[in-house]
LUMLOLUM-680488 format. One line per field, with one value per residue (C-alpha): x, y, z; residue number from 1. Coordinates in pm, 1 decimal, padded with zeros to 6 digits, m for minus. Example, Ala and Ser with C-alpha at 12.3 -4.5 7.8 and 13.67 -1.06 7.14 Angstrom:
<rs>
px	01230.0  01367.0
py	m00450.0  m00106.0
pz	00780.0  00714.0
i	1  2
</rs>
This chain:
<rs>
px	00001.1  00157.0  00143.2  m00057.6  00110.0  00032.3  00300.2  00145.0  m00148.9  m00313.8  m00579.9  m00743.6  m00843.3  m01180.7  m01389.6  m01662.7  m01571.9  m01842.8  m01677.3  m01554.3  m01756.7  m01690.0  m01459.2  m01234.5  m01204.3  m01114.2  m00871.2  m00665.1  m00636.4  m00543.9  m00273.4  m00111.0  m00095.8  00043.1  00282.9  00432.6  00454.3  00509.5  00207.5  00114.8  00071.2  m00231.4  m00472.7  m00776.4  m00955.1  m01187.7  m01395.7  m01612.3  m01903.0  m02198.2  m02418.5  m02360.1  m02670.1  m02886.7  m02738.9  m02592.9  m02802.1  m02472.5  m02401.9  m02108.3  m01871.6  m01549.2  m01608.0  m01631.1  m01346.0  m01132.2  m01247.8  m01144.7  m00792.3  m00762.4  m00720.7  m00862.1  m00838.6  m00835.9  m01097.5  m01314.6  m01576.3  m01789.3  m01873.4  m02159.4  m02240.0  m02239.6  m01942.3  m01795.1  m01792.0  m01431.8  m01371.4  m01565.3  m01348.9  m01029.4  m01127.8  m01181.8  m00890.0  m00678.0  m00847.5  m00767.8  m00393.7  m00381.3  m00539.6  m00309.6  m00578.8  m00433.3  m00053.5  m00154.7  m00483.7  m00581.6  m00865.5  m01030.1  m01334.7  m01473.0  m01777.9  m01944.6  m02222.0  m02183.1  m02400.0  m02710.4  m02980.0  m02969.9  m03300.4  m03132.9  m02814.7  m03002.0  m03203.8  m02901.0  m02672.0  m02988.9  m03023.9  m02779.0  m03025.4  m03326.3  m03574.0  m03859.9  m03703.1  m03695.7  m04016.4  m04256.8  m04116.5  m03947.9  m03610.9  m03293.4  m02945.9  m02888.0  m03210.5  m03108.9  m02772.2  m02935.8  m03181.6  m02893.8  m02708.3  m02962.3  m02994.7  m02611.7  m02563.6  m02848.5  m02684.9  m02326.9  m02437.5  m02258.3  m02340.6  m02329.3  m01968.8  m01867.7  m02025.2  m01821.7  m01486.9  m01447.4  m01528.7  m01320.1  m01012.1  m01087.6  m01111.1  m00773.8  m00612.7  m00755.0  m00635.5  m00291.6  m00397.1  m00358.4  m00626.9  m00886.0  m01208.2  m01246.1  m00914.8  m01075.0  m01058.9  m01395.0  m01491.5  m01758.6  m01955.1  m01951.1  m02098.9  m02387.4  m02488.8  m02479.4  m02800.0  m02960.7  m02960.5  m03146.6  m03137.8  m02892.9  m02661.9  m02571.0  m02413.5  m02081.3  m02162.5  m02217.6  m01987.9  m02060.8  m02097.0  m01771.0  m01627.5  m01308.7  m01130.3  m00861.2  m00691.4  m00422.6  m00216.2  m00207.3  00029.5  00223.5  00524.3  00737.3  00623.9  00716.9  01056.8  01150.3  01062.2  01240.0  00901.3  00853.1  00551.9  00334.2  00193.0  m00158.8  m00112.2  m00494.7  m00842.5  m01196.0  m01559.3  m01864.9  m02233.2  m02515.6  m02915.7  m02974.1  m03213.0  m03026.5  m03327.8  m03336.3  m02987.5  m02911.6  m02797.4  m02829.3  m02501.8  m02285.5  m02116.8  m02079.8  m02000.2  m01701.0  m01589.8  m01615.0  m01448.3  m01158.8  m01107.1  m01091.6  m00832.3  m00600.0  m00605.3  m00502.4  m00252.1  m00099.6  m00138.0  m00321.0  m00514.6  m00238.5  00019.7  m00177.4  m00024.5  m00268.1  m00627.6  m00853.0  m01218.8  m01511.1  m01771.0  m02016.7  m02140.3  m01982.2  m02179.1  m02083.3  m01729.7  m01759.9  m01957.2  m01670.6  m01400.1  m01576.5  m01605.8  m01247.4  m01151.3  m00893.3  m01089.4  m01399.8  m01732.0  m01869.6  m01534.2  m01405.1  m01516.8  m01317.8  m01012.2  m01034.7  m01044.5  m00751.5  m00543.5  m00523.4  m00624.6  m00439.1  m00177.0  00091.2  m00110.8  m00088.4  m00310.1  m00377.9  m00706.8  m00840.5  m00493.8  m00615.4  m00964.4  m01154.5  m01503.5  m01612.6  m01313.4  m01120.0  m01465.5  m01676.4  m01697.9  m01898.3  m01787.1  m01408.8  m01390.4  m01212.5  m00982.8  m00879.4  m00817.2  m00591.9  m00401.0  m00358.2  m00247.4  00008.5  00153.7  00192.1  00397.2  00606.7  00674.4  00501.2  00224.6  00396.3  00239.4  00017.6  00291.0  00262.8  00604.2  00735.9  00443.9  00460.1  00119.4  m00208.7  m00593.4  m00844.3  m01209.7  m01503.5  m01865.2  m02196.5  m02475.6  m02510.7  m02268.6  m02479.3  m02159.0  m01805.2  m01441.9  m01131.3  m00769.1  m00431.8  m00122.0  00229.5  00589.8  00661.7  00973.9
py	00000.4  00313.8  00652.7  00886.5  01212.2  01513.4  01597.8  01864.7  02122.3  02315.1  02570.1  02891.0  03211.7  03223.5  03477.6  03519.3  03364.4  03466.6  03348.9  03012.5  02696.4  02427.1  02239.2  02530.8  02625.1  02251.5  02245.7  02541.5  02400.8  02055.4  02169.2  02368.4  02058.8  01854.9  02118.7  02268.1  01942.5  01710.0  01500.8  01285.3  00915.4  00879.5  00588.9  00780.1  01110.5  01204.3  01524.4  01705.0  01906.0  02026.0  02208.2  02103.8  01879.4  02146.0  02459.8  02296.9  01969.1  01772.7  01446.5  01233.0  01528.3  01355.5  01136.2  01476.8  01651.4  01325.7  01339.4  01722.7  01650.3  01335.3  01121.1  00775.3  00416.4  00551.2  00527.1  00829.7  00921.7  01222.1  01311.2  01552.9  01678.5  02036.7  02217.7  01896.9  01741.5  01759.8  01635.5  01343.2  01294.9  01340.1  01102.9  00828.8  00913.1  00865.7  00511.1  00440.1  00492.0  00343.1  00022.9  m00018.4  00000.8  00321.2  00448.5  00799.0  00980.8  01339.2  01460.5  01804.3  02001.3  02266.9  02467.9  02727.9  02946.1  03313.5  03315.3  03189.1  03419.7  03476.2  03278.9  02975.9  02989.5  03012.6  02721.2  02530.6  02577.4  02476.6  02133.6  01971.9  02035.1  01809.7  01865.6  01889.9  02209.6  02373.3  02250.1  02264.0  02495.2  02740.4  02753.0  02809.2  02724.3  03073.0  03122.5  02787.5  02950.3  03281.3  03099.4  02900.1  03222.8  03385.8  03080.8  03077.8  03444.2  03442.3  03147.2  03299.0  03678.1  03775.7  04059.6  04175.4  04262.2  03922.1  03749.2  03997.9  03898.9  03597.5  03760.8  04072.5  03826.6  03627.9  03956.8  04069.7  03735.7  03733.8  04105.3  03947.5  03661.6  03649.4  03382.5  03507.1  03621.6  03927.2  04129.7  04396.7  04441.1  04498.3  04671.3  04610.4  04924.3  04764.8  04442.5  04583.3  04834.9  04573.3  04426.5  04155.2  03802.5  03644.8  03851.6  03892.3  03764.1  04030.9  03960.7  04005.5  03704.7  03454.8  03326.9  03427.0  03202.6  03181.7  02985.9  02794.5  02478.9  02315.0  01970.3  01793.9  01489.7  01207.9  00907.5  00688.8  00826.6  00537.3  00653.1  01012.7  00908.3  00682.8  00976.5  01250.9  01446.7  01697.6  01622.7  01673.8  01355.1  01293.7  01159.4  01104.6  01156.7  01096.7  01148.4  01139.5  01240.1  01351.5  01429.9  01648.6  01869.6  02096.9  02116.7  01739.5  01752.9  01765.4  02118.6  02305.6  02477.3  02190.5  02050.8  01669.8  01539.4  01771.7  01675.0  01305.0  01332.4  01524.7  01264.4  00986.1  01202.3  01285.1  00927.2  00800.1  01060.5  01013.6  01370.1  01599.0  01938.0  02118.4  02003.2  02167.8  02487.3  02579.1  02512.5  02563.0  02534.8  02532.6  02801.5  02918.8  03167.6  03358.5  03163.2  02837.4  02922.2  03013.5  02665.5  02492.8  02652.0  02583.1  02211.8  02171.1  02222.2  02506.0  02701.2  02701.7  02694.4  03015.8  03203.1  03145.8  03511.6  03645.5  03439.3  03578.5  03925.5  03854.3  03738.9  03386.4  03272.2  03553.5  03490.2  03578.3  03403.8  03072.4  02885.2  03073.9  02989.4  03037.4  03179.7  03281.2  03398.2  03083.5  03027.2  03387.5  03586.4  03360.2  03266.1  02944.9  02753.3  02489.8  02170.2  02282.8  02434.8  02176.1  02121.6  02491.4  02417.6  02138.7  02362.9  02630.7  02400.1  02256.3  02597.0  02674.6  02349.2  02404.9  02772.8  02895.7  03090.1  03440.9  03718.6  03461.0  03243.6  03102.6  03070.0  02762.5  02524.9  02150.8  02011.0  02142.2  02045.4  02091.5  02066.7  02043.4  01976.9  01888.6  02132.0  02248.7  01980.5  01697.5  01503.5  01634.7  01539.7  01620.3  01562.6  01610.2  01693.4  01742.6  01616.4  01797.9  01674.9
pz	m00002.4  m00116.1  00060.9  m00170.5  m00276.4  m00459.3  m00752.9  m00942.4  m00978.0  m01253.9  m01206.4  m01349.7  m01189.1  m01038.7  m01225.5  m01493.7  m01808.1  m02030.9  m02360.6  m02241.5  m02189.8  m01903.6  m02159.0  m02237.5  m01861.3  m01782.6  m02074.1  m01925.8  m01590.1  m01711.3  m01966.8  m01692.0  m01479.4  m01769.8  m01906.4  m01588.4  m01378.4  m01662.8  m01580.9  m01877.7  m01803.4  m01591.1  m01521.1  m01418.1  m01450.3  m01168.4  m01198.1  m00932.6  m01069.2  m00891.1  m01140.9  m01500.2  m01509.3  m01384.4  m01574.1  m01880.9  m01908.9  m01929.8  m01743.8  m01755.6  m01750.8  m01683.1  m02004.4  m02208.4  m02047.2  m02127.5  m02458.0  m02488.4  m02364.2  m02567.1  m02275.6  m02376.6  m02230.6  m01893.8  m01589.1  m01578.9  m01304.6  m01218.7  m00859.9  m00777.8  m00420.4  m00401.2  m00260.4  m00188.7  m00513.4  m00582.0  m00192.1  m00294.7  m00630.1  m00438.8  m00147.6  m00411.7  m00618.9  m00306.2  m00240.3  m00587.5  m00523.7  m00185.6  m00303.0  m00599.3  m00857.8  m01007.3  m01008.2  m01116.7  m01088.8  m01217.7  m00995.9  m00948.3  m01030.5  m01267.2  m01238.7  m01469.4  m01298.4  m01399.2  m01688.7  m01487.1  m01352.8  m00982.3  m00891.8  m01079.9  m00879.6  m00575.8  m00652.3  m00786.9  m00466.4  m00260.1  m00423.5  m00155.4  00091.2  00155.9  m00123.4  00130.3  00266.9  m00073.7  m00244.9  00038.1  00309.0  00082.9  00263.4  00050.0  00154.4  00267.6  00451.8  00641.9  00738.6  00847.8  01077.6  01253.7  01261.5  01490.7  01714.9  01743.8  01815.3  02075.5  02226.7  02270.6  02295.7  01967.6  01760.7  01383.5  01420.9  01548.2  01246.1  01012.2  01154.3  00909.9  00575.3  00654.5  00709.9  00399.3  00188.4  00347.6  00236.7  m00117.6  m00175.4  m00213.0  m00440.2  m00819.4  m00888.5  m00640.2  m00782.4  m00532.2  m00464.0  m00266.5  00117.0  00291.6  00613.5  00887.8  00742.5  00407.5  00536.8  00731.8  00468.2  00194.0  00050.1  00253.5  00144.8  00431.1  00766.7  00905.4  00623.2  00370.0  00021.8  00201.1  00423.1  00150.8  m00139.4  m00490.7  m00791.2  m00991.4  m01300.8  m01255.5  m01264.3  m01029.1  m01076.2  m00895.1  m00964.9  m00713.7  m00730.0  m00477.1  m00289.0  m00427.7  m00803.0  m00718.8  m00588.4  m00870.0  m01109.3  m00923.7  m00848.6  m00567.6  m00362.2  m00055.6  00137.3  00219.2  00573.8  00650.6  00567.9  00703.7  00622.1  00835.3  00810.4  01022.4  01006.8  00703.2  00913.0  01158.7  01370.6  01426.3  01551.6  01930.5  01841.8  01511.2  01550.9  01631.3  01328.3  01423.9  01093.0  01082.7  01437.9  01354.4  01011.6  01193.0  01447.7  01180.0  00976.6  01273.3  01382.6  01056.5  01006.1  01370.8  01453.1  01689.4  01609.1  01791.7  01522.9  01240.0  01105.6  00830.5  00770.3  00472.4  00536.4  00295.1  00426.8  00182.5  00442.9  00743.4  01004.7  00862.5  00899.2  01260.3  01320.0  01134.7  01346.3  01645.6  01558.7  01478.2  01853.5  01842.9  02101.8  02313.4  02128.3  02055.6  02069.1  01712.6  01605.3  01903.6  01790.5  01456.3  01564.3  01810.8  01489.7  01564.9  01221.8  01029.4  00777.8  01042.3  01326.8  01504.4  01258.0  00927.9  00768.5  00406.1  00320.2  m00042.3  00061.5  00080.7  m00099.2  00012.0  m00157.8  m00362.7  m00509.9  m00490.0  m00833.2  m00630.0  m00797.9  m00796.6  m00454.0  m00261.4  m00556.8  m00511.9  m00142.6  m00240.5  m00512.5  m00238.1  00030.9  m00221.1  m00313.2  00076.6  00158.5  m00181.3  m00071.3  m00389.4  m00231.1  m00312.6  m00100.7  00069.4  00196.4  00557.2  00707.0  00911.9  00825.1  00832.4  00842.8  00700.7  00719.7  00439.6  00523.4  00301.9  00344.6  00183.7  00242.0  00614.2  00726.3  00614.9  00559.6  00573.9  00461.0  00635.7  00478.4  00657.6  00440.6  00517.5  00480.4  00161.7  m00029.1
i	1  2  3  4  5  6  7  8  9  10  11  12  13  14  15  16  17  18  19  20  21  22  23  24  25  26  27  28  29  30  31  32  33  34  35  36  37  38  39  40  41  42  43  44  45  46  47  48  49  50  51  52  53  54  55  56  57  58  59  60  61  62  63  64  65  66  67  68  69  70  71  72  73  74  75  76  77  78  79  80  81  82  83  84  85  86  87  88  89  90  91  92  93  94  95  96  97  98  99  100  101  102  103  104  105  106  107  108  109  110  111  112  113  114  115  116  117  118  119  120  121  122  123  124  125  126  127  128  129  130  131  132  133  134  135  136  137  138  139  140  141  142  143  144  145  146  147  148  149  150  151  152  153  154  155  156  157  158  159  160  161  162  163  164  165  166  167  168  169  170  171  172  173  174  175  176  177  178  179  180  181  182  183  184  185  186  187  188  189  190  191  192  193  194  195  196  197  198  199  200  201  202  203  204  205  206  207  208  209  210  211  212  213  214  215  216  217  218  219  220  221  222  223  224  225  226  227  228  229  230  231  232  233  234  235  236  237  238  239  240  241  242  243  244  245  246  247  248  249  250  251  252  253  254  255  256  257  258  259  260  261  262  263  264  265  266  267  268  269  270  271  272  273  274  275  276  277  278  279  280  281  282  283  284  285  286  287  288  289  290  291  292  293  294  295  296  297  298  299  300  301  302  303  304  305  306  307  308  309  310  311  312  313  314  315  316  317  318  319  320  321  322  323  324  325  326  327  328  329  330  331  332  333  334  335  336  337  338  339  340  341  342  343  344  345  346  347  348  349  350  351  352  353  354  355  356  357  358  359  360  361  362  363  364  365  366  367  368  369  370  371  372  373  374  375  376  377  378  379  380  381  382  383  384  385
</rs>
């Protein structure tokens, strides 16, 4: 059983690509991976995509991307599960390498969202929640997050400024990043004066739709060493789920799926949360970000906003988070979001992160989730060579 490692990455800027279709966007990211890192011989292509079946009426996307790239006689699979689509793809690609089924896998995600009407975008990103909420109750993904935000803020006596701490930090980080969609800093005044999405959340509390593609190459450590490739090890991973309806859980603001996935990943990696130097979380809203950080156990529940304001999670803090802006500011091309997290962590480990570089880091953590923590994925990376 070989240790899985990442040996290369390819990605596009996140933005609005009005004159490119989903295949052109994928092509650019994959050509970067193949040309810059010399990745050519692969056994499989795994693609995460959340919305092409809904927006573009296109299924079997991995097969068509393989055709675009001229990659034939390989295994292809498409994974669709909202913002965790590429997390599922990467999870299964790792299993394929560990099992010995594949020697080398290209895996990632792509999304094309910018040309859709706002109503269709809201409907699309809400499809990961139980259909009963949407079709019969009228909840959207964002209104569900807003409902729990009110409960959480009341329980821990937080105010609107506490809720704003994370998006302000994420925009600070994205302002330095060349591939991020939003490179502007924001202030508390901008957040509270912005249009409401679902009270108390404004447009600066939620991730915006974006177009983009990101892919990584995973192989075994033995293969990488034999071929003289630089790499980052994937030391552990875990996944878990919980009831889909937050109001049926012991507490709507406790992300049990994230906590359980974290325990599995750390145990497999032989690490503790205190050994982690950098964290990338998938938080489509400001409130979900606070709940994720609470569930990672770096502080007491309800204190994540204070830790953000105190600098604990800043680029030069104890444990930097979302170092290129995360889903909020780097952009959130749903099916590709976790793949971008892997790209960004790889760049950090290889000291290629430019103005966003975190110093003296050895181990990192990547988090992704389906819906409102219906299921979650945690990956532990480190020991770059």
